[in-house]
mmCIF entry with sequence, helices, sheets and N, C-alpha, C, O atoms, coordinates in Angstrom:
data_MODEL
# 
_entry.id   MODEL 
# 
_entity.id                         1 
_entity.type                       polymer 
_entity.pdbx_number_of_molecules   1 
# 
_entity_poly.entity_id                      1 
_entity_poly.type                           'polypeptide(L)' 
_entity_poly.nstd_linkage                   no 
_entity_poly.nstd_monomer                   no 
_entity_poly.pdbx_seq_one_letter_code       
;(UNK)(UNK)(UNK)(UNK)(UNK)(UNK)(UNK)(UNK)(UNK)(UNK)(UNK)(UNK)(UNK)(UNK)(UNK)(UNK)
(UNK)(UNK)(UNK)(UNK)(UNK)(UNK)(UNK)(UNK)(UNK)(UNK)(UNK)(UNK)(UNK)(UNK)(UNK)(UNK)
(UNK)(UNK)(UNK)(UNK)(UNK)(UNK)(UNK)(UNK)(UNK)(UNK)(UNK)(UNK)(UNK)
;
_entity_poly.pdbx_seq_one_letter_code_can   XXXXXXXXXXXXXXXXXXXXXXXXXXXXXXXXXXXXXXXXXXXXX 
_entity_poly.pdbx_strand_id                 A 
# 
loop_
_entity_poly_seq.entity_id 
_entity_poly_seq.num 
_entity_poly_seq.mon_id 
_entity_poly_seq.hetero 
1 1  UNK n 
1 2  UNK n 
1 3  UNK n 
1 4  UNK n 
1 5  UNK n 
1 6  UNK n 
1 7  UNK n 
1 8  UNK n 
1 9  UNK n 
1 10 UNK n 
1 11 UNK n 
1 12 UNK n 
1 13 UNK n 
1 14 UNK n 
1 15 UNK n 
1 16 UNK n 
1 17 UNK n 
1 18 UNK n 
1 19 UNK n 
1 20 UNK n 
1 21 UNK n 
1 22 UNK n 
1 23 UNK n 
1 24 UNK n 
1 25 UNK n 
1 26 UNK n 
1 27 UNK n 
1 28 UNK n 
1 29 UNK n 
1 30 UNK n 
1 31 UNK n 
1 32 UNK n 
1 33 UNK n 
1 34 UNK n 
1 35 UNK n 
1 36 UNK n 
1 37 UNK n 
1 38 UNK n 
1 39 UNK n 
1 40 UNK n 
1 41 UNK n 
1 42 UNK n 
1 43 UNK n 
1 44 UNK n 
1 45 UNK n 
# 
_struct_asym.id          A 
_struct_asym.entity_id   1 
# 
_struct_conf.conf_type_id            HELX_P 
_struct_conf.id                      HELX_P1 
_struct_conf.pdbx_PDB_helix_id       AA1 
_struct_conf.beg_label_comp_id       UNK 
_struct_conf.beg_label_asym_id       A 
_struct_conf.beg_label_seq_id        14 
_struct_conf.pdbx_beg_PDB_ins_code   ? 
_struct_conf.end_label_comp_id       UNK 
_struct_conf.end_label_asym_id       A 
_struct_conf.end_label_seq_id        44 
_struct_conf.pdbx_end_PDB_ins_code   ? 
_struct_conf.beg_auth_comp_id        UNK 
_struct_conf.beg_auth_asym_id        A 
_struct_conf.beg_auth_seq_id         14 
_struct_conf.end_auth_comp_id        UNK 
_struct_conf.end_auth_asym_id        A 
_struct_conf.end_auth_seq_id         44 
_struct_conf.pdbx_PDB_helix_class    1 
_struct_conf.details                 ? 
_struct_conf.pdbx_PDB_helix_length   31 
# 
_struct_conf_type.id          HELX_P 
_struct_conf_type.criteria    ? 
_struct_conf_type.reference   ? 
# 
loop_
_atom_site.group_PDB 
_atom_site.id 
_atom_site.type_symbol 
_atom_site.label_atom_id 
_atom_site.label_alt_id 
_atom_site.label_comp_id 
_atom_site.label_asym_id 
_atom_site.label_entity_id 
_atom_site.label_seq_id 
_atom_site.pdbx_PDB_ins_code 
_atom_site.Cartn_x 
_atom_site.Cartn_y 
_atom_site.Cartn_z 
_atom_site.occupancy 
_atom_site.B_iso_or_equiv 
_atom_site.pdbx_formal_charge 
_atom_site.auth_seq_id 
_atom_site.auth_comp_id 
_atom_site.auth_asym_id 
_atom_site.auth_atom_id 
_atom_site.pdbx_PDB_model_num 
ATOM 1   N N  . UNK A 1 1  ? 109.595 101.076 118.977 1.00 0.00 ? 1  UNK A N  1 
ATOM 2   C CA . UNK A 1 1  ? 108.896 102.341 119.191 1.00 0.00 ? 1  UNK A CA 1 
ATOM 3   C C  . UNK A 1 1  ? 109.712 103.521 118.718 1.00 0.00 ? 1  UNK A C  1 
ATOM 4   O O  . UNK A 1 1  ? 110.903 103.654 119.001 1.00 0.00 ? 1  UNK A O  1 
ATOM 5   N N  . UNK A 1 2  ? 109.025 104.360 117.994 1.00 0.00 ? 2  UNK A N  1 
ATOM 6   C CA . UNK A 1 2  ? 109.822 105.522 117.325 1.00 0.00 ? 2  UNK A CA 1 
ATOM 7   C C  . UNK A 1 2  ? 109.334 106.815 118.056 1.00 0.00 ? 2  UNK A C  1 
ATOM 8   O O  . UNK A 1 2  ? 108.144 107.117 118.144 1.00 0.00 ? 2  UNK A O  1 
ATOM 9   N N  . UNK A 1 3  ? 110.331 107.525 118.555 1.00 0.00 ? 3  UNK A N  1 
ATOM 10  C CA . UNK A 1 3  ? 110.124 108.768 119.250 1.00 0.00 ? 3  UNK A CA 1 
ATOM 11  C C  . UNK A 1 3  ? 110.465 109.884 118.307 1.00 0.00 ? 3  UNK A C  1 
ATOM 12  O O  . UNK A 1 3  ? 111.552 109.875 117.730 1.00 0.00 ? 3  UNK A O  1 
ATOM 13  N N  . UNK A 1 4  ? 109.538 110.905 118.110 1.00 0.00 ? 4  UNK A N  1 
ATOM 14  C CA . UNK A 1 4  ? 109.792 112.030 117.310 1.00 0.00 ? 4  UNK A CA 1 
ATOM 15  C C  . UNK A 1 4  ? 109.925 113.239 118.186 1.00 0.00 ? 4  UNK A C  1 
ATOM 16  O O  . UNK A 1 4  ? 108.981 113.570 118.903 1.00 0.00 ? 4  UNK A O  1 
ATOM 17  N N  . UNK A 1 5  ? 111.070 113.930 118.167 1.00 0.00 ? 5  UNK A N  1 
ATOM 18  C CA . UNK A 1 5  ? 111.296 115.082 119.042 1.00 0.00 ? 5  UNK A CA 1 
ATOM 19  C C  . UNK A 1 5  ? 111.051 116.262 118.133 1.00 0.00 ? 5  UNK A C  1 
ATOM 20  O O  . UNK A 1 5  ? 111.581 116.388 117.029 1.00 0.00 ? 5  UNK A O  1 
ATOM 21  N N  . UNK A 1 6  ? 110.158 117.167 118.710 1.00 0.00 ? 6  UNK A N  1 
ATOM 22  C CA . UNK A 1 6  ? 109.796 118.394 117.950 1.00 0.00 ? 6  UNK A CA 1 
ATOM 23  C C  . UNK A 1 6  ? 109.549 119.479 118.890 1.00 0.00 ? 6  UNK A C  1 
ATOM 24  O O  . UNK A 1 6  ? 109.305 119.230 120.071 1.00 0.00 ? 6  UNK A O  1 
ATOM 25  N N  . UNK A 1 7  ? 109.598 120.712 118.421 1.00 0.00 ? 7  UNK A N  1 
ATOM 26  C CA . UNK A 1 7  ? 109.332 121.830 119.270 1.00 0.00 ? 7  UNK A CA 1 
ATOM 27  C C  . UNK A 1 7  ? 107.836 121.917 119.547 1.00 0.00 ? 7  UNK A C  1 
ATOM 28  O O  . UNK A 1 7  ? 106.996 121.537 118.731 1.00 0.00 ? 7  UNK A O  1 
ATOM 29  N N  . UNK A 1 8  ? 107.566 122.397 120.652 1.00 0.00 ? 8  UNK A N  1 
ATOM 30  C CA . UNK A 1 8  ? 106.109 122.571 121.025 1.00 0.00 ? 8  UNK A CA 1 
ATOM 31  C C  . UNK A 1 8  ? 105.558 123.786 120.347 1.00 0.00 ? 8  UNK A C  1 
ATOM 32  O O  . UNK A 1 8  ? 106.123 124.872 120.467 1.00 0.00 ? 8  UNK A O  1 
ATOM 33  N N  . UNK A 1 9  ? 104.417 123.625 119.602 1.00 0.00 ? 9  UNK A N  1 
ATOM 34  C CA . UNK A 1 9  ? 103.787 124.777 118.907 1.00 0.00 ? 9  UNK A CA 1 
ATOM 35  C C  . UNK A 1 9  ? 102.784 125.468 119.871 1.00 0.00 ? 9  UNK A C  1 
ATOM 36  O O  . UNK A 1 9  ? 101.883 124.832 120.418 1.00 0.00 ? 9  UNK A O  1 
ATOM 37  N N  . UNK A 1 10 ? 102.964 126.699 120.041 1.00 0.00 ? 10 UNK A N  1 
ATOM 38  C CA . UNK A 1 10 ? 102.109 127.417 120.912 1.00 0.00 ? 10 UNK A CA 1 
ATOM 39  C C  . UNK A 1 10 ? 100.700 127.539 120.476 1.00 0.00 ? 10 UNK A C  1 
ATOM 40  O O  . UNK A 1 10 ? 99.785  127.660 121.290 1.00 0.00 ? 10 UNK A O  1 
ATOM 41  N N  . UNK A 1 11 ? 100.506 127.506 119.078 1.00 0.00 ? 11 UNK A N  1 
ATOM 42  C CA . UNK A 1 11 ? 99.156  127.714 118.485 1.00 0.00 ? 11 UNK A CA 1 
ATOM 43  C C  . UNK A 1 11 ? 98.380  126.395 118.450 1.00 0.00 ? 11 UNK A C  1 
ATOM 44  O O  . UNK A 1 11 ? 97.179  126.432 118.181 1.00 0.00 ? 11 UNK A O  1 
ATOM 45  N N  . UNK A 1 12 ? 98.956  125.299 118.690 1.00 0.00 ? 12 UNK A N  1 
ATOM 46  C CA . UNK A 1 12 ? 98.378  124.022 118.584 1.00 0.00 ? 12 UNK A CA 1 
ATOM 47  C C  . UNK A 1 12 ? 97.881  123.611 119.923 1.00 0.00 ? 12 UNK A C  1 
ATOM 48  O O  . UNK A 1 12 ? 98.629  123.681 120.899 1.00 0.00 ? 12 UNK A O  1 
ATOM 49  N N  . UNK A 1 13 ? 96.654  123.186 120.019 1.00 0.00 ? 13 UNK A N  1 
ATOM 50  C CA . UNK A 1 13 ? 96.042  122.752 121.312 1.00 0.00 ? 13 UNK A CA 1 
ATOM 51  C C  . UNK A 1 13 ? 96.646  121.396 121.692 1.00 0.00 ? 13 UNK A C  1 
ATOM 52  O O  . UNK A 1 13 ? 97.137  120.679 120.820 1.00 0.00 ? 13 UNK A O  1 
ATOM 53  N N  . UNK A 1 14 ? 96.618  121.028 123.001 1.00 0.00 ? 14 UNK A N  1 
ATOM 54  C CA . UNK A 1 14 ? 97.173  119.788 123.435 1.00 0.00 ? 14 UNK A CA 1 
ATOM 55  C C  . UNK A 1 14 ? 96.536  118.586 122.884 1.00 0.00 ? 14 UNK A C  1 
ATOM 56  O O  . UNK A 1 14 ? 97.176  117.573 122.602 1.00 0.00 ? 14 UNK A O  1 
ATOM 57  N N  . UNK A 1 15 ? 95.174  118.720 122.724 1.00 0.00 ? 15 UNK A N  1 
ATOM 58  C CA . UNK A 1 15 ? 94.468  117.565 122.193 1.00 0.00 ? 15 UNK A CA 1 
ATOM 59  C C  . UNK A 1 15 ? 94.826  117.348 120.709 1.00 0.00 ? 15 UNK A C  1 
ATOM 60  O O  . UNK A 1 15 ? 94.993  116.202 120.290 1.00 0.00 ? 15 UNK A O  1 
ATOM 61  N N  . UNK A 1 16 ? 94.942  118.369 119.947 1.00 0.00 ? 16 UNK A N  1 
ATOM 62  C CA . UNK A 1 16 ? 95.332  118.219 118.572 1.00 0.00 ? 16 UNK A CA 1 
ATOM 63  C C  . UNK A 1 16 ? 96.799  117.650 118.520 1.00 0.00 ? 16 UNK A C  1 
ATOM 64  O O  . UNK A 1 16 ? 97.095  116.775 117.706 1.00 0.00 ? 16 UNK A O  1 
ATOM 65  N N  . UNK A 1 17 ? 97.607  118.113 119.314 1.00 0.00 ? 17 UNK A N  1 
ATOM 66  C CA . UNK A 1 17 ? 99.029  117.676 119.362 1.00 0.00 ? 17 UNK A CA 1 
ATOM 67  C C  . UNK A 1 17 ? 99.054  116.172 119.772 1.00 0.00 ? 17 UNK A C  1 
ATOM 68  O O  . UNK A 1 17 ? 99.889  115.420 119.267 1.00 0.00 ? 17 UNK A O  1 
ATOM 69  N N  . UNK A 1 18 ? 98.158  115.735 120.670 1.00 0.00 ? 18 UNK A N  1 
ATOM 70  C CA . UNK A 1 18 ? 98.145  114.365 121.120 1.00 0.00 ? 18 UNK A CA 1 
ATOM 71  C C  . UNK A 1 18 ? 97.550  113.517 120.003 1.00 0.00 ? 18 UNK A C  1 
ATOM 72  O O  . UNK A 1 18 ? 97.991  112.391 119.769 1.00 0.00 ? 18 UNK A O  1 
ATOM 73  N N  . UNK A 1 19 ? 96.602  114.030 119.351 1.00 0.00 ? 19 UNK A N  1 
ATOM 74  C CA . UNK A 1 19 ? 96.009  113.209 118.165 1.00 0.00 ? 19 UNK A CA 1 
ATOM 75  C C  . UNK A 1 19 ? 97.039  113.013 117.046 1.00 0.00 ? 19 UNK A C  1 
ATOM 76  O O  . UNK A 1 19 ? 97.142  111.928 116.473 1.00 0.00 ? 19 UNK A O  1 
ATOM 77  N N  . UNK A 1 20 ? 97.798  114.069 116.740 1.00 0.00 ? 20 UNK A N  1 
ATOM 78  C CA . UNK A 1 20 ? 98.745  114.009 115.676 1.00 0.00 ? 20 UNK A CA 1 
ATOM 79  C C  . UNK A 1 20 ? 99.923  113.052 116.107 1.00 0.00 ? 20 UNK A C  1 
ATOM 80  O O  . UNK A 1 20 ? 100.463 112.299 115.296 1.00 0.00 ? 20 UNK A O  1 
ATOM 81  N N  . UNK A 1 21 ? 100.256 113.122 117.322 1.00 0.00 ? 21 UNK A N  1 
ATOM 82  C CA . UNK A 1 21 ? 101.438 112.269 117.839 1.00 0.00 ? 21 UNK A CA 1 
ATOM 83  C C  . UNK A 1 21 ? 100.938 110.749 117.770 1.00 0.00 ? 21 UNK A C  1 
ATOM 84  O O  . UNK A 1 21 ? 101.656 109.831 117.373 1.00 0.00 ? 21 UNK A O  1 
ATOM 85  N N  . UNK A 1 22 ? 99.653  110.604 118.194 1.00 0.00 ? 22 UNK A N  1 
ATOM 86  C CA . UNK A 1 22 ? 99.163  109.240 118.189 1.00 0.00 ? 22 UNK A CA 1 
ATOM 87  C C  . UNK A 1 22 ? 99.040  108.737 116.814 1.00 0.00 ? 22 UNK A C  1 
ATOM 88  O O  . UNK A 1 22 ? 99.269  107.546 116.603 1.00 0.00 ? 22 UNK A O  1 
ATOM 89  N N  . UNK A 1 23 ? 98.688  109.556 115.821 1.00 0.00 ? 23 UNK A N  1 
ATOM 90  C CA . UNK A 1 23 ? 98.558  109.089 114.444 1.00 0.00 ? 23 UNK A CA 1 
ATOM 91  C C  . UNK A 1 23 ? 100.004 108.735 113.869 1.00 0.00 ? 23 UNK A C  1 
ATOM 92  O O  . UNK A 1 23 ? 100.202 107.714 113.212 1.00 0.00 ? 23 UNK A O  1 
ATOM 93  N N  . UNK A 1 24 ? 100.993 109.665 114.172 1.00 0.00 ? 24 UNK A N  1 
ATOM 94  C CA . UNK A 1 24 ? 102.311 109.349 113.753 1.00 0.00 ? 24 UNK A CA 1 
ATOM 95  C C  . UNK A 1 24 ? 102.827 108.114 114.347 1.00 0.00 ? 24 UNK A C  1 
ATOM 96  O O  . UNK A 1 24 ? 103.483 107.334 113.657 1.00 0.00 ? 24 UNK A O  1 
ATOM 97  N N  . UNK A 1 25 ? 102.561 107.871 115.650 1.00 0.00 ? 25 UNK A N  1 
ATOM 98  C CA . UNK A 1 25 ? 102.974 106.622 116.354 1.00 0.00 ? 25 UNK A CA 1 
ATOM 99  C C  . UNK A 1 25 ? 102.397 105.473 115.764 1.00 0.00 ? 25 UNK A C  1 
ATOM 100 O O  . UNK A 1 25 ? 103.097 104.481 115.561 1.00 0.00 ? 25 UNK A O  1 
ATOM 101 N N  . UNK A 1 26 ? 101.091 105.500 115.441 1.00 0.00 ? 26 UNK A N  1 
ATOM 102 C CA . UNK A 1 26 ? 100.399 104.440 114.823 1.00 0.00 ? 26 UNK A CA 1 
ATOM 103 C C  . UNK A 1 26 ? 100.995 104.091 113.445 1.00 0.00 ? 26 UNK A C  1 
ATOM 104 O O  . UNK A 1 26 ? 101.292 102.928 113.171 1.00 0.00 ? 26 UNK A O  1 
ATOM 105 N N  . UNK A 1 27 ? 101.163 105.096 112.591 1.00 0.00 ? 27 UNK A N  1 
ATOM 106 C CA . UNK A 1 27 ? 101.761 104.887 111.258 1.00 0.00 ? 27 UNK A CA 1 
ATOM 107 C C  . UNK A 1 27 ? 103.132 104.344 111.354 1.00 0.00 ? 27 UNK A C  1 
ATOM 108 O O  . UNK A 1 27 ? 103.468 103.419 110.615 1.00 0.00 ? 27 UNK A O  1 
ATOM 109 N N  . UNK A 1 28 ? 103.970 104.875 112.242 1.00 0.00 ? 28 UNK A N  1 
ATOM 110 C CA . UNK A 1 28 ? 105.377 104.363 112.247 1.00 0.00 ? 28 UNK A CA 1 
ATOM 111 C C  . UNK A 1 28 ? 105.396 102.943 112.807 1.00 0.00 ? 28 UNK A C  1 
ATOM 112 O O  . UNK A 1 28 ? 106.213 102.126 112.381 1.00 0.00 ? 28 UNK A O  1 
ATOM 113 N N  . UNK A 1 29 ? 104.503 102.636 113.762 1.00 0.00 ? 29 UNK A N  1 
ATOM 114 C CA . UNK A 1 29 ? 104.475 101.272 114.274 1.00 0.00 ? 29 UNK A CA 1 
ATOM 115 C C  . UNK A 1 29 ? 104.040 100.254 113.270 1.00 0.00 ? 29 UNK A C  1 
ATOM 116 O O  . UNK A 1 29 ? 104.574 99.149  113.178 1.00 0.00 ? 29 UNK A O  1 
ATOM 117 N N  . UNK A 1 30 ? 103.030 100.673 112.502 1.00 0.00 ? 30 UNK A N  1 
ATOM 118 C CA . UNK A 1 30 ? 102.523 99.844  111.367 1.00 0.00 ? 30 UNK A CA 1 
ATOM 119 C C  . UNK A 1 30 ? 103.575 99.578  110.335 1.00 0.00 ? 30 UNK A C  1 
ATOM 120 O O  . UNK A 1 30 ? 103.761 98.460  109.854 1.00 0.00 ? 30 UNK A O  1 
ATOM 121 N N  . UNK A 1 31 ? 104.299 100.714 109.995 1.00 0.00 ? 31 UNK A N  1 
ATOM 122 C CA . UNK A 1 31 ? 105.303 100.631 108.998 1.00 0.00 ? 31 UNK A CA 1 
ATOM 123 C C  . UNK A 1 31 ? 106.349 99.698  109.366 1.00 0.00 ? 31 UNK A C  1 
ATOM 124 O O  . UNK A 1 31 ? 106.685 98.773  108.626 1.00 0.00 ? 31 UNK A O  1 
ATOM 125 N N  . UNK A 1 32 ? 106.946 99.961  110.668 1.00 0.00 ? 32 UNK A N  1 
ATOM 126 C CA . UNK A 1 32 ? 108.021 99.120  111.057 1.00 0.00 ? 32 UNK A CA 1 
ATOM 127 C C  . UNK A 1 32 ? 107.696 97.691  111.356 1.00 0.00 ? 32 UNK A C  1 
ATOM 128 O O  . UNK A 1 32 ? 108.543 96.805  111.238 1.00 0.00 ? 32 UNK A O  1 
ATOM 129 N N  . UNK A 1 33 ? 106.368 97.450  111.774 1.00 0.00 ? 33 UNK A N  1 
ATOM 130 C CA . UNK A 1 33 ? 105.992 96.021  111.945 1.00 0.00 ? 33 UNK A CA 1 
ATOM 131 C C  . UNK A 1 33 ? 105.933 95.385  110.538 1.00 0.00 ? 33 UNK A C  1 
ATOM 132 O O  . UNK A 1 33 ? 106.387 94.253  110.368 1.00 0.00 ? 33 UNK A O  1 
ATOM 133 N N  . UNK A 1 34 ? 105.400 96.067  109.560 1.00 0.00 ? 34 UNK A N  1 
ATOM 134 C CA . UNK A 1 34 ? 105.349 95.542  108.155 1.00 0.00 ? 34 UNK A CA 1 
ATOM 135 C C  . UNK A 1 34 ? 106.782 95.311  107.690 1.00 0.00 ? 34 UNK A C  1 
ATOM 136 O O  . UNK A 1 34 ? 107.082 94.308  107.043 1.00 0.00 ? 34 UNK A O  1 
ATOM 137 N N  . UNK A 1 35 ? 107.677 96.267  108.033 1.00 0.00 ? 35 UNK A N  1 
ATOM 138 C CA . UNK A 1 35 ? 109.018 96.077  107.518 1.00 0.00 ? 35 UNK A CA 1 
ATOM 139 C C  . UNK A 1 35 ? 109.842 94.980  108.172 1.00 0.00 ? 35 UNK A C  1 
ATOM 140 O O  . UNK A 1 35 ? 110.679 94.364  107.513 1.00 0.00 ? 35 UNK A O  1 
ATOM 141 N N  . UNK A 1 36 ? 109.622 94.727  109.453 1.00 0.00 ? 36 UNK A N  1 
ATOM 142 C CA . UNK A 1 36 ? 110.438 93.830  110.128 1.00 0.00 ? 36 UNK A CA 1 
ATOM 143 C C  . UNK A 1 36 ? 109.841 92.536  110.508 1.00 0.00 ? 36 UNK A C  1 
ATOM 144 O O  . UNK A 1 36 ? 110.510 91.722  111.146 1.00 0.00 ? 36 UNK A O  1 
ATOM 145 N N  . UNK A 1 37 ? 108.578 92.286  110.144 1.00 0.00 ? 37 UNK A N  1 
ATOM 146 C CA . UNK A 1 37 ? 107.927 90.974  110.527 1.00 0.00 ? 37 UNK A CA 1 
ATOM 147 C C  . UNK A 1 37 ? 108.614 89.823  109.841 1.00 0.00 ? 37 UNK A C  1 
ATOM 148 O O  . UNK A 1 37 ? 108.626 88.732  110.410 1.00 0.00 ? 37 UNK A O  1 
ATOM 149 N N  . UNK A 1 38 ? 109.191 89.976  108.658 1.00 0.00 ? 38 UNK A N  1 
ATOM 150 C CA . UNK A 1 38 ? 109.895 88.731  108.032 1.00 0.00 ? 38 UNK A CA 1 
ATOM 151 C C  . UNK A 1 38 ? 111.087 88.397  108.782 1.00 0.00 ? 38 UNK A C  1 
ATOM 152 O O  . UNK A 1 38 ? 111.490 87.236  108.855 1.00 0.00 ? 38 UNK A O  1 
ATOM 153 N N  . UNK A 1 39 ? 111.700 89.432  109.376 1.00 0.00 ? 39 UNK A N  1 
ATOM 154 C CA . UNK A 1 39 ? 112.940 89.167  110.176 1.00 0.00 ? 39 UNK A CA 1 
ATOM 155 C C  . UNK A 1 39 ? 112.571 88.454  111.452 1.00 0.00 ? 39 UNK A C  1 
ATOM 156 O O  . UNK A 1 39 ? 113.210 87.465  111.811 1.00 0.00 ? 39 UNK A O  1 
ATOM 157 N N  . UNK A 1 40 ? 111.523 88.944  112.172 1.00 0.00 ? 40 UNK A N  1 
ATOM 158 C CA . UNK A 1 40 ? 111.087 88.236  113.392 1.00 0.00 ? 40 UNK A CA 1 
ATOM 159 C C  . UNK A 1 40 ? 110.594 86.823  113.056 1.00 0.00 ? 40 UNK A C  1 
ATOM 160 O O  . UNK A 1 40 ? 110.877 85.879  113.794 1.00 0.00 ? 40 UNK A O  1 
ATOM 161 N N  . UNK A 1 41 ? 109.810 86.663  111.876 1.00 0.00 ? 41 UNK A N  1 
ATOM 162 C CA . UNK A 1 41 ? 109.400 85.344  111.537 1.00 0.00 ? 41 UNK A CA 1 
ATOM 163 C C  . UNK A 1 41 ? 110.517 84.368  111.308 1.00 0.00 ? 41 UNK A C  1 
ATOM 164 O O  . UNK A 1 41 ? 110.456 83.195  111.676 1.00 0.00 ? 41 UNK A O  1 
ATOM 165 N N  . UNK A 1 42 ? 111.577 84.921  110.660 1.00 0.00 ? 42 UNK A N  1 
ATOM 166 C CA . UNK A 1 42 ? 112.770 84.031  110.430 1.00 0.00 ? 42 UNK A CA 1 
ATOM 167 C C  . UNK A 1 42 ? 113.410 83.632  111.640 1.00 0.00 ? 42 UNK A C  1 
ATOM 168 O O  . UNK A 1 42 ? 113.893 82.506  111.764 1.00 0.00 ? 42 UNK A O  1 
ATOM 169 N N  . UNK A 1 43 ? 113.441 84.560  112.607 1.00 0.00 ? 43 UNK A N  1 
ATOM 170 C CA . UNK A 1 43 ? 114.070 84.226  113.946 1.00 0.00 ? 43 UNK A CA 1 
ATOM 171 C C  . UNK A 1 43 ? 113.343 83.168  114.697 1.00 0.00 ? 43 UNK A C  1 
ATOM 172 O O  . UNK A 1 43 ? 113.960 82.269  115.268 1.00 0.00 ? 43 UNK A O  1 
ATOM 173 N N  . UNK A 1 44 ? 111.982 83.258  114.712 1.00 0.00 ? 44 UNK A N  1 
ATOM 174 C CA . UNK A 1 44 ? 111.115 82.377  115.444 1.00 0.00 ? 44 UNK A CA 1 
ATOM 175 C C  . UNK A 1 44 ? 110.859 81.093  114.805 1.00 0.00 ? 44 UNK A C  1 
ATOM 176 O O  . UNK A 1 44 ? 110.580 80.123  115.510 1.00 0.00 ? 44 UNK A O  1 
ATOM 177 N N  . UNK A 1 45 ? 110.930 80.987  113.471 1.00 0.00 ? 45 UNK A N  1 
ATOM 178 C CA . UNK A 1 45 ? 110.660 79.809  112.846 1.00 0.00 ? 45 UNK A CA 1 
ATOM 179 C C  . UNK A 1 45 ? 111.877 78.804  112.753 1.00 0.00 ? 45 UNK A C  1 
ATOM 180 O O  . UNK A 1 45 ? 111.734 77.711  112.206 1.00 0.00 ? 45 UNK A O  1 
# 
């Protein structure tokens, strides 16, 4: 899991911020899963 620390923007609504953070979290999880699945496969095989 990747945590991105950022300053809270006063002009951005909480729902928009939650949607953006969820999108960033999804992209980062997908990227790291794609990056590291061969390592995990080599461990488990």
